C-alpha positions in Angstrom: -27.8 -6.8 -21.3 -31.3 -7.3 -22.4 -34.2 -7.6 -20.1 -36.9 -10.1 -20.8 -40.5 -9.1 -20.7 -43.0 -10.8 -18.5 -46.4 -12.0 -19.7 -47.8 -8.6 -18.7 -45.5 -6.8 -21.0 -43.4 -5.0 -18.4 -39.8 -5.6 -17.6 -39.2 -8.8 -15.7 -37.5 -7.0 -12.8 -33.8 -6.3 -12.0 -31.2 -8.2 -13.9 -29.8 -11.4 -12.2 -26.7 -10.9 -10.1 -24.8 -13.1 -12.5 -25.5 -10.6 -15.3 -24.1 -7.6 -13.5 -20.5 -6.5 -14.2 -18.2 -7.3 -11.3 -15.6 -4.6 -10.5 -12.3 -6.0 -9.6 -11.7 -4.1 -6.3 -8.5 -5.9 -5.5 -6.7 -4.5 -8.5 -6.5 -0.7 -8.6 -5.6 1.4 -11.6 -1.9 1.0 -11.0 -1.7 -1.3 -8.0 1.1 -3.8 -8.3 3.5 -1.6 -10.1 7.0 -1.7 -8.7 9.3 1.2 -8.2 12.9 1.1 -7.0 13.6 3.5 -4.1 17.2 4.2 -3.5 18.9 5.5 -0.4 22.7 5.8 -0.6 24.0 2.6 -2.3 20.9 0.6 -1.0 17.7 0.0 -2.9 14.2 -1.2 -1.9 11.9 -2.7 -4.6 8.6 -1.3 -3.5 5.1 -2.2 -4.6 3.0 0.9 -4.9 -0.4 1.0 -3.2 -2.0 4.2 -4.5 -5.7 3.3 -4.5 -8.0 3.3 -1.5 -8.4 -0.5 -1.6 -4.7 -1.2 -2.0 -3.9 1.0 1.0 -6.7 -0.5 3.1 -5.4 -4.0 2.4 -1.8 -3.2 2.8 0.1 -6.3 3.9 -3.0 -8.0 5.4 -3.2 -11.6 4.6 0.1 -11.5 2.8 3.4 -12.9 3.9 5.8 -10.3 5.3 7.9 -8.6 2.6 11.3 -10.2 1.8 14.5 -8.4 2.6 14.9 -5.6 0.0 11.2 -5.5 -0.8 8.5 -3.1 0.6 5.1 -1.7 0.2 4.8 2.0 -0.4 1.4 3.4 0.7 0.9 6.7 -1.0 -1.1 9.5 0.7 -1.0 7.6 4.0 0.4 8.7 7.4 -0.7 5.8 9.6 -0.7 2.1 9.6 -2.0 -0.8 11.7 -0.8 -4.4 12.0 -4.1 -6.0 13.0 -4.4 -9.5 11.7 -0.8 -9.6 10.7 1.4 -12.5 11.8 4.8 -10.9 11.9 6.3 -7.6 12.9 7.2 -5.0 10.2 9.4 -1.9 10.0 7.7 1.3 9.0 9.2 4.5 7.5 7.1 7.6 7.2 8.1 9.8 4.3 7.2 13.4 3.3 6.4 14.6 -0.2 10.1 14.7 -1.1 10.6 11.1 0.2 12.6 12.4 3.3 12.2 10.1 6.3 10.2 12.0 9.0 9.7 9.1 11.4 10.7 5.4 11.8 8.8 2.7 13.6 11.1 -0.4 13.8 9.7 -3.8 14.5 6.1 -2.8 14.8 4.5 -5.9 16.3 1.1 -7.4 15.2 -2.0 -5.8 16.6 -0.5 -2.4 16.9 -1.2 1.1 15.5 1.3 3.7 14.4 1.0 7.2 13.0 3.1 10.2 12.1 1.7 13.3 13.7 3.2 15.8 11.3 4.7 15.9 7.8 4.2 12.3 6.5 2.8 11.9 3.0 3.7 8.3 2.3 4.4 5.2 4.4 6.9 2.5 3.5 6.3 -0.9 5.1 9.4 -3.2 5.2 10.4 -6.5 6.6 11.3 -6.4 10.3 15.0 -5.5 10.6 15.2 -3.6 7.3 15.6 -0.2 9.1 18.7 -1.4 10.7 20.0 -3.3 7.7 19.6 -0.3 5.4 20.9 2.1 8.1 17.8 4.3 7.8 17.7 7.5 9.9 15.2 10.4 10.1 16.2 13.1 7.7 17.6 10.7 5.1 16.1 10.9 1.7 15.0 8.2 -0.7 15.1 8.8 -4.4 12.7 7.5 -7.0 13.3 7.2 -10.7 11.9 10.0 -12.9 8.3 9.4 -13.8 7.6 7.1 -10.9 4.4 9.0 -10.2 4.8 9.2 -6.4 3.3 12.5 -5.3 
């Protein structure tokens, strides 16, 4: 980017806004990658939200996840459903992907957190906790190299 000189010979001032590079805040380094989380003979195809922006956005302004799909928020132990239109199921997981707390059918405009032990949060469509038969203490497994830490 070159700066034009004014008639006085000094720089013409800051570059125009259109000349500045625009960071794409909506797409994190690995946002959008999918990982299959298995529990027993059931599987959840989870989109991984592992950047600050992806976690902050979560499911806001998106349709609720379909059955069998989810959003895995890494390094997250609380969620809110402000501005959401439909209830969701929430599973709080520890570092080993063991379920430490379940919040079924969390309605819009609510807040939920896990006081102790949660490292990740899995947001699912309402009713998925029952459909999958999830219980506290059960463990999800992820494929090797999934990068969920």
